[in-house]
N, C-alpha and C positions, 0 to 999 in steps of 0.2 A: 439863438441859438446858429449854431452851425453847425448844418448840413453835410454828412455824406457825401464824396464825392469819388465817381471812379475812372481813371484816365488811363483808357488800356488796360493793361496790369497794373499799375502802381495806386495801390490806394492814398487818396489824400485826404485830411478833412477838412477844407476850406482855408481860406484865406486868414484867418487867426491864429491857427495849426502851421502858416507856413514854416517856423522853421523847427518843427517838430523832427526828431533821430527818425533816421531811416534804418529800421529793423536792421537790414539785410548789412550795417555795417556798426549793430552794436554788438559789442565782449560778451554776449551772454550765444548770441547766434555763432559766431565766430568759432570759442569754446566749445560749443557743439556740436558742429562739423569736424572740427581738430580731434576733439574724443574718438569721435566714431572714426576715421579714420587711422588713429590711434589704434583703437580694437581689434577693426578689420586688419593691420599690418601685423599685428602679434598671433601667426600663423603655429605659435608653439605654446600660446597661452597663458605665457609666462602672468599676464594679471590676476588670473584665477588659479596658480600654483605657486607660485616662484615666494621669496619669501617678503618681497616687497609690496605683497599686493591689499597684506592689511593698511601699509602707507599710502597706497594709492588712494585705496578705498577713503580714507579720509581726508586726504588733498584733494579728491573730486567734491567730497560733502563740503571742505572746508570754501572753497571756490567759487561751488554755488549762493554757501551762507553767506559772504562776502559780496556779492551781487544783487543777492536780496539785499542785505544791509544799504548799499551803494543807491539803489531806486527807492529807499523809504527814506535817506534823505535826500535825493534827486528833485522825489515828486512828494512826498509827506502825505500820501495815501493809500491805503486799501483797499481796494474792488472786493465788494464784497455782493457782489451780482450774482456772482456762477460759484455753486457749492463745491465745485470739484478739484478744481486746488485746496483748495481750502482744510475737504478731507483728506488730503493726500499730504499736507502739510501736515493737521493733526495724527496722523499715522506717524510721522517721524517723530516728533515730539514726544506722544505717549509710549512708542516704544522706544525712542531713545530715553527717556525718560524710568523706564523699567530696565532695558541696560544697566545704567548707572546705581541705580538703588541693588539689582543682584548681585552685583560687580562688588560693589563697597559693604553691602552687608554679610551676603553668603559666597567670593569671590569665584562667582560664577559668569564665566566670560562669554557665553555664548548664549544670543539673541537671535531678535528677527529685524533689527533696525535695518539693515544690510538693505533687506528688502524697499525699504520706502526713501532712499539714499539716491534712487535716481527719482524718484517720482518730485523730487525739489526741485528740479529742473521745471519740468510744468506748474510747483505751486508758485512759481516764483512768480507766473502770469500775474497773481493778482494783487502783486506789489508791481504792475504796469498800468497807469489808470488807461478808462477807454479814451480813445484818440491823443495817445501821450506818443504817437509814433506813426511813422508811413511803415510801406509793406509793397516789396517791390514780390509778387507775386509770381510772375514770370521769370526772374532773378533765381528768387528760391525753388521753385520747380522746375528750373534749368540746372541747379545744384543737386538738386533730392535726387534725380534722376541717375546723374552722375555716381555722384556717392553708392547708390547700393546699388547700380549696375559694378563697380568696384568690387563693392564688397562681397560679389555674388561670384566673381571670378575671383578672389585673393580665398574665398569659403572651397572653392573647386582645386583651388591650390594646397590648400592643409590638409583637403581630403585625400591628393593624392601624396604629399608628403611628410606624411604624419605614416600610413603603415612599412615606410623603409626603416631596413633594421639600421643606419645608426640613427635615427629615430628613435626608436622606440628603447634604448638604453635613458631614454631618461624619465623611466617609471610610467606616472600616468598622463606625461606628455605625448604621448604616445595616442591614445585617443583622442579621436576626431571630435571638436566640441560642436555638437551639433546643435544647437544652441542659437549658431549662427546664421542656421538655415533661414532663420525668418526676413534675413536679409534675400533669398532669393524670392520669395511670395510680394517683398516689397519689390523689389526692382521689376518687377512680373507684372504686378499692378500698377504700379505711375507708369509704365511705357506703355502698356494698353490704354490707362487714363488718357495720357495724350497723344496715345495714337503714334507713334512710335513700330511701325510694324517692323523692320527690320532688326529692330535692338531686341523687342520681344520675343522674334526665334530665336534670335543667338542669345538670349538670357534662358530662352528654354531648352536648350542644346547644351546648355553648359550644366542647368538645374539638375538635366535629367543625369547627365553623365556623373554629378554628382552625389545623387540617389543611389546609383548602381555602386560605386565607391563605399558609399556611407548609407545603405538604406534605416531609410527611419519613415516610418506609417505616421509624425506627429505632419511634417512637412509637408508625407500625402494629402491628408484632413487640413491642411493648412490651404495647400493648392487647391482642395478640390471645392472649398467655402468662399475662396478670400477670389479667387479667379471671375469666378461668375459675379462676384460681388462687381468689379473694377468694369467688366462688360457694360454692367446697369449703371454704374456711376458715368462712364462713356456716354450714353445716351443721355444722361443730365447736361455733358457738358457742350453734347450735339444738340440742346435745348428741349428735350421730350422729358418736359420739368417733372409732371401727375405721374408718367409711368415710372418711369427712373427712380424718380424720390419712394413712393409706394414698394416697388417690388423690392428693393435694396432694403428699407425701413422692416419690412414681415421679415426677411432673410437673417437680417443681423439682429431684432431681437429675440428670434428665433433660437437662433445659435447664445447667444447670452445667457436666454431662459433655461435653455440644456444645460451649458454647462456649469449654473447657478445651483441647478436643484439636484445635478447629480451629485454632488457629496452627501446631500441630506438622504437622496435615496441610498446612497451607498450605506448611510450609518444605519437606518432603519430598515434594509433589505439588501444584508451586504451580499449573501449566498446569491442569492437572484440576478443580480446586479452586475457581480461580478463573474460570474458565469456567462452574460449576455457581452461585455466590456473582454472577454478573456479569449473568445471565438471573433469575434470581430477583428481584432487588433492583429493575432495570428493568423490570422487570413492573409491580412492586409501585408504583413510585416514577412511573414514567412511567404506565404503560397504565391503572392504576387513580387512581392518585392526580391526575395530569396534570401533575406536576412536569417536574426535568431530572434526569437520573444522573448523578454522578460518581463512577459505582462503577470507572470507567476508569483515573481521576486516584487515585484511590485504590490501585489494585491497583497501579499503578507503584509507588507510595512503597513498599509493601512489598515488592517487588517490590527494591528499594536495600536495604531495612530487612537482608533476609536477606543479604544481598550481605556488608553489614558483620556480619552474625554470621558468615558463613563463613570473614571474615578475622580471625577474633577464637578466641575458642573455645564449643561448644557448651555446655559444660559449667558457666563461672561468667562468658561471653558476655565486654565488655568491662572486668568488676570496675566498671563505675558510672563507667569512665573517658571511654565514648561522650557522643553526642547522641542526642537525642530527635528530631532534622530529620535528613532525610538529602539531597543534591543530587542534584535529579531533571529539573535544567535542559536536560542534554543529552537527555535523552527530551523531556520538554513543554518546547516554548519558550517558548509563553505564559507561563509561570511566570514568565518574568523581570519582566512586566506587573504582575504579586501584590508580590514578593520578588527585589527586587534581586541579595541573595547566591542566588536559584536554589533554596535548599530548601526544603522545608515539614516541616510535624512528621507521626511518624508516626504514620499512624490509627488504633490500637490501644492501646490500656494493657495488655493483655496479652503484646501484642509487643513493645512496649517495653521490659516487663519483661523478657522472652525476651533479647533484643538486649545488654540492661545487666546482666545475672544471672545470666543461662545458664540453666540446668536446675535448679538449686538455687536461686537465687531463682525461677525460675518456679513450681517444687513445693510452697514457703514459700507464697507468693504465693498460689497455689490452696488450700490447707492452710489458710489462714485463714480463705476463705469455707468451705470445707465443715466447719470445727468452729462455725462460725456456723449454717450452717442446722443441723446434726446436733444445737448443743445445743438451739435454739429446737425443731424437731421432739421433740425429748425432753420439753420441759419441755410440748409441747400434747397430749402422748399421758397427761400425769398427770390423773387424774381429776377429784383437788382443786382446779382450774384450768379457773374458768368466766368468765362475763358479758367484761368489759374486759378481763380479764389478757389470755384469747385472742385478743382484738383485737389488743391491742401487741406478742403477740409474731408474730401471724399477718401483719400490717403490717409489722414488719421481714424477714420474709421477703420479702414479696411485694419489697419496696426493695433487695433483695439480689438478686432475678431481674433485677429493670431496672436495677441497677448493671452488670452484669457484663452483658447485651445490650449498653447503652451502651457500655459499657468496650469492649468487641467490636469495635466499628464508629470507637469515636473517641480522643481521649486525652481522657477524662472526668476525672479525677482530681486532672489540673494543675487543673484551675478549682475551684478548692475550695471556692467560695463554693455553686456549684452541686450540688456533690458535696453537701453539708455535711448536708441534710436527712437522707440516709440515716445516717450515722452518729449522728447525732443521734437518730433514730428507734433506730437498737441500742444507743446508749447506754440510753435508757430501757429498751427488752428486759431488756437486762443487769440494770439495776436493778430491775426489778421481778421478774426471775427467782431473784435473791439473797434478798428480802426473802423470799421461800417456803422459803428453804433449812431445815431443822433445824439448833441448835446446841449 
């Protein structure tokens, strides 16, 4: 039996595994960091809107799938001890097959497979056996702190540059891609987790200016939820284990349950829930931030999405044969000015999953997040996990919380390049968890 041992922040696995590779130097780690930087530097969002966006997406998927094949050949095993990476990979396979079928039979090019391309990064963890690698948690924590800090600054740069007249001539490119604001929450959280007070203050100022230039109630909500979590997890870093884990677990699970149940409440009690959401969101975005609320438009989209679900099956939805867009121009006539087809994307990944896959897909989708969270809280509850190892597990939990909040109000997952950082964190924390297992 080989026993896990911790030397500072470098996780080793005993003499028998002394020749194991260092995850920090692996191709997948370097690719994840490089792609995140590439997305941050894309302040004009060509990855989202250029004619090369589809090619880039396929190249991204091909690289991850190629690495999976490499690890299969190298380790010749599949780790089935954690179901979350398996479920995320299953979603990619099923949505990919549905896309191929609809394209070949009906020449339908739209699909939801894009939403599960970035999760392939996390799925790769199941091809890395326990104790197959070493992991320098201190170095990774330092890399992530720098990475998200740069992402926050570049988001501010985008918020400054995009409204300029010469940029507005690029049509849709003049709109600030607020999905990148998730990096602001991650940067602030990891600076709190690592006790970097000066950096946290700097990032708070940068985030505040960015919010002023591009008001978004979603980021405000994420900050309200995630920053207290970061302080709670900081207590865990400082060895207040029971209090930190208990408080944070209640807050995280409550947030996840609310996000998961709201689409179902919308479906059964649309008018009542819609009125409440409209009043709260409008108060935050208009009265507090001084922006403009588009909640009424989003509610109109959701109404037509649930109407589409009524025409299929609540159990399995449209079996992935439906669209992630709905026709709303009959009610919102002015939408023709923005989209001649009169269709708009469903503004929630949770609702999209419910419409396309029904209760079956919805339960699996939420089970994936539940397993991810429970696994990481289980790791935090271990008395032998400390220092930067706590930071890696904690920031991945915070990232999941931020992701589900964003996914509840926008179709975030299909923007694989912006969701990439969350799945990268889940891969890192999963590898960190594995190198601490007994074999």
